[in-house]
N, C-alpha and C positions, 0 to 999 in steps of 0.2 A: 438481406440477411446473408452473412458469410456462412457457407456450408461448414459444419463442424469438422469434416474431413480435411479441410484446407488448413486447419490449425492443430492437427493431431500430433504435430512435432513439438507442441508447446506444453510445458508443465507450469502450473500457476501457483504462486505463493503470495497471497494477499494478507491483509491484516492491518491492525492499528499501528500508529507511530510508536516506536520504542519496543517493538516485538522481536527485533533481531532478524527480520526477513532477509536483509542483504547478506548477513553473515551465513545464515543457513543456506541460501542460494549458492554462495561462493563455495562453501564446503562441499555441497552436493555436486556442483559443477566440476570441482577438482577431482572428486572421487569417481565420477561416472562419465566424464568427458562431455559435459554440456557446455553450451554458450550461456552466458547470463545477460538478460535484458533487464536492466534496472530502470524502472519507470521514473524514479526521481532524477536520474541523470539527463533525461530528455525533456524535463518540464519547461526549461527556458526555450528550447527549440520548439516545442509544441505551442507554447504561448505565443511565439513569434509567428507561427503559421495559422493561428486561430483568428477568426473575425468576430465582429460584434454579433453577426447573425447566428453563428453556431456556438458562441461562447459569451453570452451577455454578462454573466456573473464575473467572468475573467476581465472583461473590459471595464466593468465598474471597479473591480479590485485594483487594476492598474492605475486608475485615476486617483486612488487614495494615497495619502501619505502614511508613514509608519504608525503614527498615533491613531489615525482613523481606522487602520486595519486592526490594531492590536490593543489599543488602550480605551478609546471612547465608546466602542460598541460592546454590547453584552456578549458573553460566550454563546448564548442561544442564537443571536443574530449572526455571529461569526460562523457557527455551525451551518445554519440554514443557507448562507450566501456564499460559502467558500466553494469556488468553482470546481476544484478537483473532487470534492465530496459530492458534487452534483453530477459527476460523470462527464463534464466538459473535457474534451481532448481525448476521450477513450477511443473514438474511431481512428485517431492518429496512432495510438498504440497498436491497434489491429493492423493498420497499414504497414507499420514497421515490422511486425512479426511475420506478415505475409511475404516480406522481401528476403527472408533467410533462404539460403540455397537448399535444394532438396537434400534430405539425409541429415540435416543439422538439427540436433535436439537442443531445445532452448528452455531455460527456466526464466520465466517472466516473474518479476517480483516488485511489490510496492503497494502502498496504501490505496493507490488509484484503481486497483483491480477490485471493483465492487462486485459482490456476489450476483446481483441481478443483471450485471453486464457480462460477466464471465460465463455463468451457467449455460446460457443458450449456445455458447460456442464449444461445448464439451461433447465429445462422443462417449467419454467415460468420466463419470463424476469423481473418480479417484485420481484424476489428473490435476485436481485443484484442492488447495487447502488454505484456510484462513487462520492465522495466529492471533490469538486474542489475549493480550496481557492484562493481568489485574493491575489496578493503580499502583500498588507497591512494586510490582515487577517493572512496570514502565518507568516509574520515577527513578528507581535504582539504576536501570539501564541507561537512561539519559544522563543521570548524574555521573556515572562512570565514564561516559563519553565526553563530559564537560560541555554538553550542548544545550542544557536547560536555559542558558542565558543568551544563546546566539541571536535570536530574534529580539527578545526583550531589551537587550543592551543597545539596540538601534532605535529605541523609542525614548520619549522624555520621561517615562515612568516605568522603568524596567520591572519593578515588583508587581504593579498592576497588570502589565502585559503578560508576565509569567503566570500569574494567577488565572488570567483569562484563557491563555493557551492551554494550561493544564485542564481547566474545566471543559473547554471545547473538545479536547482530545478524549477526555473521559466520556463525554456524551457521544462522540463519534464511535468509540468502542462499544458503548451500549447499543447504539443503533446498528452497528455492524453485526453484533452478536444476535440481535433480534432478527435481522434480515437473513443471516446465515441459517438460523434455526428454521425460519419459515420456509426457506428453499431447500432444506435438508442438505446443506453443504457439509463437507468435512471440515472440522475445526479442531484446534488444539488450544486449550486454555493454559496460559503460562502464569505460574505463581512464583514466589521468591525461591521455592525449592526446585524449580525446573532448571535443568542444566542444558547446555548446548548439545551435549551428546544425546540426552533424552529426546530432544526435538529432532535432531538429525535421524535418529533411529526410527522415530515414529513416522516422519515424513518419508523416509526410505521405504518403509513397509507399506504405507498408504499408496505411494506412487508405484508400488510393485516393482521396485528396482532390485537387481540381483544383489545378494549379500556380498560384502567384500571378501576377497580371497580367491 
């Protein structure tokens, strides 16, 4: 177990896909002089470093074609077998964060930061927050980015793949919400009326960062 004091330089922003985690992390980093560690950006690198012994779900996922991943399986199966949702690769995230030089404050962000993995690493539970979008918020956010079809369009049945992905991610959000509540994590629920400024303000206060000015 990594002592919590070894990661006291890290602030954590987890949450479901489409919650705006990357944007919030960048805005806070710009305002307060943090580095940003985006877990999405290192997924390919982490996948290449993983083995069948420590990431069996990832190995099975790699062997599938796009239809097997997103079209022919049920959303429930997709949820239960998706490697990052199972915490595979999280030790590599921790290894990366431990490499930052002394005195560097880091915001780690991404859906891979599951509550049951992050909470044992905290000295102060106010150093971590999970952003939980409602379905309407998530769908609107992904639609505005034009990314709702990125993966589906690489399959033989884009509409079915899109429906499956939306269902899977909604179930993941529900599971994340339940886990965060059980572990008494700090959370922010995002609905269609929630603005970026609202979230930045709430995370700033939660992290106990100094007000601007």
